[in-house]
C-alpha positions in Angstrom: 13.2 -41.5 35.6 10.0 -43.3 34.4 7.8 -39.9 35.2 10.4 -37.7 33.5 10.1 -39.9 30.7 6.4 -40.3 30.2 6.6 -36.3 31.0 8.6 -35.7 27.9 6.3 -38.1 25.7 3.0 -36.2 26.7 4.7 -32.9 25.9 6.1 -34.0 22.7 2.6 -35.4 21.5 0.9 -31.7 22.4 3.6 -30.2 20.5 3.1 -32.3 17.6 -0.7 -32.5 17.6 -0.4 -28.4 17.9 1.1 -28.1 14.2 -2.4 -28.9 12.8 -3.6 -25.9 14.3 -0.9 -23.8 12.9 -1.8 -21.7 9.7 0.6 -19.6 7.4 0.1 -16.3 5.2 1.7 -13.5 3.9 2.1 -11.1 1.1 5.2 -9.9 -1.2 5.5 -7.1 -3.5 8.1 -5.2 -5.8 8.1 -1.8 -7.0 9.6 0.4 -9.3 9.0 4.1 -9.3 10.6 6.6 -11.7 10.1 9.3 -9.4 9.9 11.9 -12.0 12.9 14.2 -12.4 15.1 12.0 -9.3 16.7 8.7 -9.6 14.5 5.7 -9.7 14.3 3.3 -7.0 13.3 -0.5 -7.0 11.7 -1.6 -3.4 11.0 -5.0 -1.9 8.5 -5.8 0.7 7.9 -9.6 1.9 5.4 -10.3 5.2 4.7 -13.4 6.6 2.0 -14.1 9.4 1.7 -17.4 11.5 -1.2 -18.2 13.5 -1.9 -21.0 15.9 -4.9 -21.9 17.0 -5.4 -24.4 20.1 -9.2 -24.0 21.3 -10.5 -20.8 21.8 -6.9 -19.5 22.1 -5.5 -17.9 18.9 -1.9 -16.4 18.8 -0.6 -14.8 15.9 3.0 -13.5 15.1 4.0 -11.2 12.1 7.1 -10.4 10.9 8.6 -8.3 8.0 10.9 -11.0 6.4 12.4 -9.0 3.3 15.6 -7.4 5.3 18.7 -8.6 6.1 17.1 -10.3 9.5 13.6 -11.5 10.7 11.7 -8.5 12.1 9.0 -8.9 14.6 6.0 -6.5 13.3 3.1 -8.0 15.8 2.5 -10.8 18.3 -0.6 -10.8 20.0 -2.9 -13.9 22.2 -6.3 -14.1 22.4 -8.5 -16.3 24.6 -12.3 -16.5 25.3 -13.6 -17.8 28.8 -17.3 -17.9 28.7 -18.4 -14.5 27.9 -15.2 -13.2 28.8 -12.4 -12.6 26.1 -8.9 -12.1 26.9 -6.4 -9.6 24.5 -2.5 -9.7 25.3 -0.5 -7.3 22.9 2.6 -8.5 23.2 4.7 -6.5 20.5 5.8 -2.6 21.0 5.5 -1.2 17.9 8.0 1.7 16.5 5.9 4.6 15.9 7.6 7.0 13.6 9.0 10.4 14.6 7.5 12.5 12.2 3.9 11.9 9.3 2.3 13.5 6.7 -1.0 13.2 8.3 -2.8 15.7 10.0 -2.6 14.1 13.5 1.3 13.5 13.3 1.0 10.0 14.8 0.2 10.0 19.0 3.6 9.8 20.9 1.5 7.3 23.5 1.7 5.0 20.8 5.5 4.3 21.1 4.3 2.0 24.0 1.1 0.0 23.1 1.7 -3.3 24.6 -0.7 -4.2 27.0 -3.9 -6.6 28.3 -7.6 -5.7 27.2 -10.2 -7.4 29.0 -13.9 -7.5 26.9 -17.1 -8.7 28.9 -20.2 -9.6 26.6 -22.7 -8.6 29.1 -26.4 -9.0 28.1 -26.9 -4.8 28.6 -28.7 -4.1 25.3 -26.1 -6.2 23.3 -23.2 -4.2 24.3 -19.7 -5.2 25.0 -17.6 -3.5 27.6 -14.1 -3.8 27.9 -11.0 -2.6 30.1 -7.7 -2.4 29.5 -4.4 -2.7 31.8 -4.5 1.0 31.4 -7.9 1.5 32.9 -9.7 2.6 29.8 -13.0 1.4 29.4 -14.7 0.4 26.0 -18.4 -0.1 25.3 -19.5 -1.0 22.2 -22.1 -2.5 19.9 -24.6 -2.3 17.6 -28.1 -0.6 17.7 -30.3 -0.9 14.5 -27.7 -1.0 12.2 -25.3 1.5 13.7 -22.0 0.3 15.3 -20.9 2.7 18.4 -18.4 2.3 20.4 -17.1 4.7 23.4 -13.7 4.6 24.9 -13.2 6.5 28.8 -9.9 7.5 29.4 -7.6 10.5 30.9 -6.0 11.5 27.8 -9.6 11.9 26.4 -12.7 10.1 25.4 -13.0 8.7 21.9 -16.3 8.5 20.4 -17.1 6.6 16.8 -20.3 5.5 15.2 -20.7 4.0 11.8 -23.4 2.4 9.5 -25.1 2.7 6.4 -27.8 5.6 6.0 -29.9 6.1 3.2 -27.5 4.3 0.4 -24.3 6.2 2.1 -21.4 4.6 4.7 -21.2 7.2 7.2 -18.5 6.9 9.8 -17.7 9.4 12.4 -14.9 9.6 15.2 -14.8 12.4 18.2 -11.2 11.7 19.9 -10.9 14.4 22.8 -12.9 16.7 21.1 -11.9 16.8 17.6 -14.6 15.1 15.0 -13.4 13.4 12.0 -15.9 12.0 9.5 -16.2 10.3 6.3 -18.8 9.3 3.5 -19.0 6.5 1.2 -21.6 6.0 -1.8 -22.1 4.4 -5.3 -23.1 6.3 -7.8 -23.8 4.7 -11.6 -21.2 2.1 -10.8 -18.7 4.6 -9.5 -17.8 4.6 -5.8 -16.9 7.8 -4.1 -15.5 8.8 -1.0 -15.4 12.0 1.0 -13.4 12.6 4.1 -13.5 15.4 6.7 -9.8 16.0 5.6 -11.1 17.2 2.4 -9.7 13.9 0.6 -11.8 12.6 -2.0 -11.4 9.2 -4.0 -13.3 7.7 -7.0 -13.2 3.8 -7.8 -13.9 3.0 -11.3 -14.4 -0.7 -12.6 -14.9 -4.3 -10.6 -13.2 -5.9 -8.4 -9.8 -7.4 -9.7 -9.7 -4.7 -12.5 -10.0 -0.8 -11.0 -8.9 2.3 -11.3 -8.6 5.0 -8.5 -8.5 8.7 -8.6 -7.6 10.5 -5.6 -7.1 14.2 -4.8 -5.3 14.6 -1.6 -5.3 18.0 0.1 -2.2 20.0 1.6 -0.9 19.4 4.9 0.5 22.0 7.1 3.4 21.7 9.5 3.1 21.5 13.2 5.6 21.0 15.8 5.7 18.4 18.2 3.7 19.0 21.3 3.5 16.3 24.5 0.6 14.1 22.4 1.7 14.1 19.1 5.0 14.1 16.9 6.0 16.4 14.4 4.0 16.7 11.0 5.6 17.3 7.6 4.3 19.6 5.3 3.0 18.2 2.0 1.6 20.0 -0.7 -2.0 19.0 -2.4 -1.8 16.2 -5.2 -3.9 13.9 -7.0 -3.1 10.3 -7.8 -4.2 7.7 -10.7 -4.0 4.3 -9.4 -5.0 1.2 -11.9 -4.6 -2.4 -10.8 -5.4 -5.7 -12.5 -5.7 -9.0 -11.0 -4.1 -11.6 -13.0 -5.4 -15.6 -13.1 -1.8 -16.2 -11.6 -2.7 -14.8 -8.5 -0.5 -11.6 -8.5 -1.5 -8.1 -8.9 -0.4 -5.6 -11.4 -1.1 -1.6 -10.3 0.5 1.6 -11.8 0.1 4.5 -9.8 0.9 7.9 -11.3 0.8 11.0 -8.4 1.4 14.8 -9.5 3.4 15.2 -6.1 6.5 14.4 -7.8 5.2 13.9 -11.4 6.1 10.0 -10.6 4.9 6.3 -12.0 5.1 3.7 -9.7 4.7 -0.1 -10.4 4.1 -2.7 -8.6 3.5 -6.6 -8.6 2.1 -8.2 -5.4 0.9 -11.5 -4.3 -0.7 -12.9 -0.9 -1.1 -16.0 0.1 
């Protein structure tokens, strides 16, 4: 009995001391959309992130808390043992059945729990990782260019990004399909251009900005063995103005030509 009491006491002390390593953060927002000629709507969103740290081990749990029930959105644990880093994704996010993006969303994402083991090996400043599916990833930064290559049965993925001659360049090749984006600043205006033909221009300073975007049309596509179906969307433009307040909240107004709608949003992060 004494041993049992002593064991309980040690467990209680360990649990109490771990509280100091727990951090809470999150975000909340409320949006009003006049929806153009359709009926207006008000939506709410509140998310919470709990981060626990003990030594070199970190556990994060995310949740959507604005609905009728507490809904888990993420759960992961990572730890470092010498040059080895182990990351476990313990939550299976639910993929949507259709998408307004070109890819339509990978069906493989319906089950994305797993464990990834990375080795910070002294081979030209590269990091080598392998996950429970057998995918091998080699990544690193050389001469200011960050590169990553993942070898997998469904098709290799290679990414490269860096700043070249004042431009931020990012290129991704996934199973033979290449996408890219360019970003630069001209006379104080931040411009981005993507291979999807999407163009954005950001005016102003941090905390008080206006973003003008031109979004290209998306053609419909049927579901296949790799991707979900794609919903067709006509080309449209948006203008978003946001302002950070001294209270810590951010106010934003977004106009979209897609449905001639104006959305007002108030949000706060903590």
